[in-house]
C-alpha positions as CSV (number, residue, x, y, z in Angstrom):
1,M,-2.4,-299.3,37.8
2,S,-6.2,-299.7,38.7
3,F,-7.0,-299.7,42.4
4,V,-10.1,-302.6,41.9
5,V,-8.4,-306.3,40.4
6,T,-10.0,-309.9,39.9
7,P,-9.2,-311.7,42.7
8,N,-8.8,-315.7,42.8
9,I,-11.4,-316.1,45.6
10,L,-12.0,-319.6,48.0
11,L,-15.0,-320.7,48.5
12,P,-15.7,-324.0,51.3
13,M,-16.4,-326.8,48.7
14,S,-20.2,-327.9,48.0
15,S,-20.2,-331.0,51.2
16,I,-19.5,-328.4,53.7
17,D,-22.4,-327.0,55.2
18,K,-22.8,-323.4,54.3
19,E,-25.3,-322.4,56.7
20,K,-22.7,-323.4,59.4
21,W,-19.1,-322.0,57.8
22,A,-20.6,-318.4,57.6
23,V,-20.5,-316.7,60.8
24,I,-21.3,-312.9,61.5
25,A,-18.6,-310.3,61.8
26,C,-16.1,-310.4,64.7
27,D,-17.2,-306.9,65.6
28,Q,-20.5,-307.4,66.6
29,F,-22.5,-308.4,70.0
30,T,-19.1,-307.5,71.7
31,S,-21.0,-306.8,74.9
32,E,-23.5,-310.4,74.4
33,P,-21.3,-313.4,75.2
34,E,-24.3,-315.3,74.9
35,Y,-25.0,-315.2,71.3
36,W,-21.3,-316.2,70.6
37,N,-21.6,-319.0,73.2
38,T,-24.9,-319.7,71.3
39,L,-22.9,-319.7,67.8
40,K,-20.0,-321.9,69.4
41,A,-22.3,-324.6,70.3
42,L,-23.6,-324.7,66.5
43,V,-20.5,-324.5,64.8
44,D,-18.0,-326.3,67.0
45,N,-16.4,-329.7,65.4
46,V,-17.0,-328.7,62.2
47,P,-15.3,-326.4,59.7
48,S,-16.8,-322.9,60.1
49,T,-15.6,-319.0,59.5
50,Y,-15.6,-319.2,63.7
51,H,-12.4,-321.3,64.0
52,I,-10.7,-318.6,61.5
53,V,-11.9,-315.4,63.3
54,L,-11.0,-313.3,66.8
55,P,-14.8,-312.4,68.1
56,E,-14.4,-308.8,69.9
57,V,-16.2,-310.2,72.8
58,Y,-12.6,-312.7,73.4
59,L,-10.4,-309.8,73.4
60,N,-9.6,-310.0,76.7
61,D,-9.7,-313.9,76.8
62,E,-6.3,-315.2,76.3
63,P,-6.2,-313.6,72.6
64,M,-2.8,-315.0,71.5
65,H,-3.5,-318.4,72.8
66,R,-6.7,-317.5,70.4
67,I,-4.9,-316.3,67.3
68,E,-2.3,-318.9,67.4
69,K,-5.3,-321.7,66.6
70,I,-6.8,-319.2,64.1
71,N,-3.3,-319.3,62.0
72,H,-3.7,-323.3,63.2
73,N,-7.1,-323.8,61.3
74,M,-6.5,-321.4,58.2
75,T,-3.3,-323.8,57.4
76,I,-5.3,-327.2,58.1
77,Y,-7.9,-326.4,55.7
78,L,-5.2,-325.3,53.1
79,K,-3.6,-328.5,53.6
80,N,-7.0,-330.3,53.8
81,R,-8.2,-328.8,50.4
82,I,-11.5,-327.5,51.5
83,F,-11.8,-324.5,49.5
84,E,-12.8,-324.4,45.6
85,E,-10.8,-321.6,43.8
86,Y,-13.0,-319.1,41.1
87,H,-11.4,-316.0,39.4
88,G,-13.7,-313.3,39.5
89,F,-15.9,-310.7,41.5
90,V,-18.6,-312.5,43.7
91,L,-22.3,-310.5,43.0
92,V,-23.8,-311.0,46.7
93,E,-27.8,-311.3,47.0
94,R,-28.3,-311.1,51.2
95,Q,-31.8,-311.2,53.1
96,T,-32.4,-309.9,56.6
97,P,-35.2,-309.5,59.2
98,H,-35.4,-306.2,58.4
99,V,-34.7,-305.8,54.0
100,K,-35.7,-308.0,51.0
101,R,-32.7,-307.2,49.6
102,R,-28.9,-305.4,50.2
103,L,-26.8,-306.2,46.9
104,G,-22.8,-306.3,46.9
105,L,-19.8,-307.3,44.8
106,V,-17.3,-308.9,46.3
107,I,-14.4,-307.3,44.6
108,A,-10.3,-306.9,45.6
109,I,-8.7,-303.3,46.0
110,D,-5.3,-302.0,46.3
111,L,-4.0,-301.3,49.6
112,E,-1.7,-299.0,47.9
113,E,-5.0,-296.5,47.3
114,Y,-6.7,-297.1,50.3
115,Q,-5.6,-294.8,53.3
116,Y,-6.9,-294.3,56.6
117,E,-4.7,-291.6,57.7
118,V,-6.1,-288.1,58.2
119,G,-4.7,-285.7,55.6
120,K,-3.2,-288.6,53.3
121,E,-4.5,-289.0,49.7
122,G,-6.0,-292.1,48.0
123,K,-8.9,-293.0,46.2
124,I,-10.0,-295.6,48.7
125,K,-11.0,-293.6,52.3
126,A,-11.9,-294.4,55.3
127,T,-15.2,-292.7,56.4
128,E,-14.2,-293.1,60.9
129,M,-11.5,-292.2,63.0
130,T,-9.1,-294.9,63.1
131,V,-8.2,-295.8,66.7
132,P,-4.6,-297.0,67.0
133,E,-5.0,-299.7,70.0
134,R,-7.5,-301.8,67.9
135,I,-5.3,-302.5,65.3
136,P,-2.6,-304.6,66.7
137,P,-5.2,-307.6,67.5
138,R,-5.9,-307.7,64.0
139,V,-2.4,-307.2,62.7
140,Q,-1.1,-310.4,65.0
141,I,-3.9,-311.9,63.5
142,R,-3.0,-311.1,59.5
143,E,0.8,-311.2,59.8
144,N,1.1,-314.8,59.8
145,A,-2.2,-315.9,58.0
146,P,-2.0,-317.9,54.9
147,I,-5.5,-316.6,54.0
148,E,-8.1,-313.7,54.6
149,I,-11.4,-313.6,55.1
150,P,-13.2,-310.0,55.0
151,H,-16.1,-308.1,56.5
152,V,-15.2,-305.0,55.3
153,L,-18.1,-303.5,53.7
154,V,-16.9,-300.5,50.8
155,L,-19.5,-298.0,49.6
156,M,-19.5,-296.3,45.9
157,D,-21.5,-293.1,44.9
158,D,-23.3,-294.8,41.6
159,R,-26.5,-292.8,42.3
160,E,-28.0,-294.3,39.4
161,E,-27.3,-298.1,40.7
162,E,-26.0,-298.3,36.9
163,I,-23.3,-301.1,38.3
164,I,-24.1,-303.4,40.7
165,Q,-28.2,-303.4,39.9
166,Q,-27.5,-303.8,36.3
167,L,-25.3,-307.3,37.2
168,Y,-28.3,-308.7,39.3
169,K,-30.4,-307.9,36.5
170,R,-28.1,-310.7,34.5
171,R,-28.0,-312.7,36.8
172,K,-29.9,-315.8,35.7
173,K,-27.2,-315.9,33.1
174,L,-24.2,-316.5,35.8
175,K,-23.0,-319.2,37.7
176,K,-24.6,-319.4,41.3
177,L,-21.7,-320.4,43.9
178,Y,-23.9,-320.6,47.3
179,D,-27.9,-320.3,48.3
180,F,-28.5,-320.7,52.0
181,Q,-30.4,-319.8,55.0
182,L,-27.6,-317.8,57.5
183,N,-27.3,-319.2,61.1
184,M,-28.6,-317.2,64.2
185,D,-31.5,-316.1,62.5
186,A,-29.5,-313.9,59.8
187,G,-31.6,-314.2,56.7
188,H,-30.8,-315.3,53.5
189,L,-27.2,-315.5,51.1
190,R,-27.1,-316.1,47.7
191,G,-23.9,-315.4,45.4
192,Y,-23.0,-315.3,41.5
193,L,-19.8,-315.8,39.8
194,V,-19.0,-312.3,37.5
195,E,-16.4,-314.2,35.6
196,E,-16.1,-310.3,33.0
197,T,-14.6,-307.9,35.2
198,K,-12.7,-305.3,32.8
199,D,-15.8,-303.3,31.8
200,I,-16.8,-303.4,35.9
201,I,-13.2,-302.3,36.9
202,Q,-13.3,-299.4,34.1
203,Q,-17.5,-298.2,35.6
204,I,-15.9,-298.3,39.1
205,E,-12.8,-296.3,38.1
206,G,-14.8,-293.4,36.3
207,L,-17.3,-293.0,39.3
208,S,-14.9,-290.2,40.2
209,D,-11.8,-288.0,39.8
210,D,-10.8,-287.6,43.6
211,I,-12.1,-290.5,45.8
212,N,-13.9,-293.3,44.2
213,L,-15.0,-295.7,47.5
214,I,-15.3,-295.2,50.9
215,V,-15.1,-297.6,53.7
216,G,-18.9,-298.5,55.1
217,D,-17.7,-301.4,57.9
218,G,-14.9,-302.6,58.8
219,N,-12.3,-299.3,58.7
220,H,-9.9,-301.3,61.5
221,S,-9.8,-304.6,59.4
222,L,-8.7,-302.9,56.9
223,A,-6.3,-300.5,58.4
224,S,-4.8,-303.5,59.6
225,A,-4.2,-305.2,56.5
226,K,-2.5,-302.0,55.0
227,V,0.1,-302.0,58.2
228,C,0.5,-305.5,57.5
229,W,1.0,-304.7,53.5
230,E,3.5,-301.4,54.7
231,N,5.3,-304.2,56.8
232,L,5.8,-306.4,54.5
233,K,6.6,-304.6,51.5
234,K,10.0,-303.5,53.1
235,E,11.1,-307.0,52.2
236,L,10.1,-306.7,49.0
237,S,11.4,-305.4,45.4
238,A,9.4,-303.4,43.6
239,E,8.5,-305.6,40.8
240,E,7.2,-308.2,43.7
241,Q,5.3,-305.7,45.4
242,E,3.6,-305.6,41.8
243,D,1.5,-308.5,42.3
244,H,2.0,-309.8,45.9
245,P,-1.3,-311.4,46.9
246,A,-1.3,-308.7,50.6
247,R,-1.3,-305.8,48.5
248,Y,-4.8,-306.5,47.7
249,A,-7.4,-306.9,50.1
250,L,-10.6,-308.4,49.6
251,V,-13.9,-306.2,50.1
252,E,-17.6,-306.5,49.3
253,L,-18.8,-303.4,47.5
254,I,-22.0,-301.9,47.5
255,S,-23.9,-298.4,46.1
256,L,-24.5,-296.2,48.7
257,Y,-28.1,-296.0,47.2
258,D,-28.4,-299.6,47.6
259,E,-32.7,-300.1,48.6
260,G,-31.8,-302.5,51.2
261,L,-28.6,-300.5,52.6
262,T,-29.8,-298.6,55.6
263,F,-28.1,-295.9,57.7
264,E,-28.1,-297.2,61.2
265,P,-26.5,-294.9,64.4
266,I,-24.2,-296.9,66.7
267,H,-25.1,-296.3,70.5
268,R,-23.1,-296.2,73.2
269,A,-22.7,-298.0,76.6
270,L,-20.8,-296.7,79.7
271,F,-20.4,-299.7,82.2
272,N,-19.6,-298.8,85.8
273,A,-21.5,-295.6,84.9
274,D,-23.9,-293.7,87.2
275,V,-25.9,-290.2,86.5
276,N,-23.3,-287.8,86.4
277,V,-22.6,-289.1,83.0
278,I,-26.0,-287.8,82.1
279,K,-25.4,-284.5,84.2
280,T,-22.4,-283.7,82.0
281,L,-23.9,-284.3,78.5
282,Q,-27.1,-282.2,79.8
283,N,-24.5,-279.3,80.7
284,R,-22.6,-279.6,78.0
285,L,-24.1,-280.0,74.5
286,S,-27.5,-278.1,73.2
287,G,-29.5,-278.2,70.0
288,E,-32.9,-278.7,68.9
289,E,-33.0,-282.5,68.6
290,K,-33.7,-285.0,71.3
291,M,-31.9,-287.5,72.6
292,D,-32.7,-290.5,74.7
293,I,-30.3,-291.7,77.6
294,Y,-31.3,-295.4,79.3
295,Y,-30.0,-295.7,83.1
296,R,-31.6,-298.3,85.2
297,N,-35.3,-298.0,84.9
298,E,-35.2,-294.5,84.0
299,I,-35.2,-292.8,80.3
300,Y,-33.2,-289.6,80.3
301,Q,-33.9,-286.8,77.4
302,I,-31.0,-284.1,76.3
303,N,-31.0,-281.3,73.3
304,I,-28.4,-282.2,70.8
305,P,-28.0,-280.4,67.4
306,E,-30.1,-280.9,64.7
307,N,-27.1,-281.7,62.3
308,P,-25.9,-285.5,62.9
309,F,-22.9,-285.1,62.2
310,T,-22.2,-282.0,64.0
311,A,-23.9,-284.1,67.0
312,I,-22.0,-287.3,66.8
313,K,-18.8,-285.3,66.8
314,Q,-19.7,-283.5,69.8
315,I,-21.6,-286.1,72.1
316,Q,-18.2,-288.4,71.4
317,E,-16.0,-285.7,72.5
318,V,-17.6,-285.4,75.8
319,L,-17.6,-289.0,76.2
320,D,-14.3,-289.5,75.7
321,E,-13.0,-286.7,77.9
322,Y,-15.4,-288.2,80.8
323,V,-13.7,-291.4,80.5
324,S,-10.6,-290.1,80.2
325,R,-10.9,-288.4,84.0
326,N,-12.6,-291.0,85.0
327,Q,-10.9,-294.7,83.7
328,Y,-12.4,-297.0,85.5
329,I,-15.5,-296.9,83.0
330,D,-15.9,-298.8,80.2
331,I,-17.1,-297.8,77.0
332,D,-18.6,-300.1,74.1
333,F,-20.2,-299.1,70.8
334,V,-23.3,-301.4,70.8
335,H,-25.7,-302.1,67.2
336,G,-29.5,-301.8,67.7
337,I,-31.6,-300.0,70.3
338,D,-32.9,-303.6,71.6
339,S,-29.6,-304.6,72.2
340,L,-28.6,-301.4,74.5
341,K,-31.7,-301.5,76.1
342,K,-30.8,-305.2,76.6
343,I,-27.3,-304.5,78.0
344,V,-28.2,-301.5,80.2
345,K,-31.0,-303.7,81.9
346,N,-28.8,-306.7,82.6
347,N,-25.6,-304.6,84.0
348,Q,-26.8,-302.4,87.1
349,D,-24.4,-299.3,86.5
350,C,-24.6,-298.8,82.7
351,V,-25.8,-295.5,81.3
352,G,-27.0,-296.1,77.3
353,V,-26.5,-293.4,75.6
354,T,-28.1,-293.3,71.9
355,M,-27.0,-291.6,68.9
356,P,-29.0,-290.4,65.7
357,A,-29.0,-291.7,62.5
358,L,-26.6,-290.1,59.6
359,K,-28.0,-289.3,56.0
360,R,-26.6,-291.1,53.1
361,D,-26.2,-288.6,50.7
362,K,-24.3,-286.2,53.2
363,L,-22.0,-288.8,53.9
364,L,-19.5,-288.5,50.9
365,P,-19.6,-284.3,50.6
366,Y,-18.4,-284.7,54.5
367,I,-16.0,-287.2,54.2
368,R,-14.6,-284.8,51.1
369,E,-14.3,-281.9,53.3
370,H,-13.5,-282.5,56.1
371,G,-11.9,-286.5,56.0
372,V,-13.1,-288.8,58.7
373,L,-16.1,-289.2,61.2
374,P,-15.8,-289.6,64.9
375,R,-15.1,-293.6,65.3
376,K,-18.4,-295.6,65.1
377,S,-20.4,-293.3,63.8
378,F,-22.7,-295.3,61.9
379,S,-23.8,-298.8,61.4
380,L,-24.8,-300.1,58.1
381,G,-27.9,-302.0,59.2
382,E,-28.3,-303.1,62.4
383,A,-26.1,-306.2,64.2
384,I,-27.7,-308.8,62.6
385,E,-27.6,-307.3,59.4
386,K,-23.8,-307.5,59.3
387,R,-21.9,-308.8,57.0
388,Y,-20.8,-312.9,57.5
389,Y,-17.9,-314.6,56.2
390,M,-17.8,-316.3,53.1
391,E,-15.3,-315.9,51.0
392,S,-12.0,-315.7,51.0
393,K,-8.7,-315.2,49.7
394,I,-4.7,-316.0,49.8
395,I,-2.3,-313.5,51.2
396,K,0.8,-315.1,51.0
397,K,3.4,-316.6,48.7
């Protein structure tokens, strides 16, 4: 059985304001509540994906009440028939403030072939270590949700760019599904319906004999979908499992070599911290490369290994150990150097640790050899370039 299937995709009907419908991935701007407050004011009282996701900035603010509201809103949206359904893939063309074009393909993947646990084999693999405590809130949303609306970006090693690029060249022959400006100055989004999917699935399946796809963004969201499916399938017969909608997760597929795909570091912000964090890193790390650390009005530099994979692993190990010994310190993962500087400036006892960037051509070989990277090792673009929620899919029978 194929690990890629053709989904029935739900999109908001033409009368709905797409600029207010689509909002950025929930795991962005987690230390910048002003972003989400501005967005809330923009989309309040209109149909929007803002009302059916849980921004992580609010994880400590009555999460159960928010989760119940999310599931309720999903049900209301379905009852009010705000969606139109299409069978096929969606070719996505994204413009951001930083790149002219990034191409993707919305598909559905079989969660039976996705593995995030170290040592388990599957055609689709996580790239980063999954943090168990980050899964339960997402599971609580999904286990009672009638639909899923994903921000997961999955990467394929299509070095010759024969799959999505070829579709894009034929885009004028495809039905255009949407074409609009994204809110919060995040660029532009277009989508085209791809109804002939059989050959595309065969191409994706033929990319590799071992790992065909790796998760670039949304590791924890996809892991949560896997947990929900594992729990649900215990109640199903083998026949019922075959075509149950919860078995298949909607994702956006992107070529590792797409010209609009950039690999950016994810920086660390340590709250309630001081210069002792910096001294610890200076004492424990060494190497030929330099790394900046921001604290109050000062910029410190420390030495790190030249290999970014090694550097990220060592930095995270030191920080994890330090935080475990100083449990009053909170750590957040920040996309974009400007956001890091802003957070440090606005929080007196905050240490901002910059991280090195990975190289795309080394990523899949690393996953094959070592399994997974430390959590939050890289970002596909800056925070503002993250996937906006647009397509959705039924996951309950």
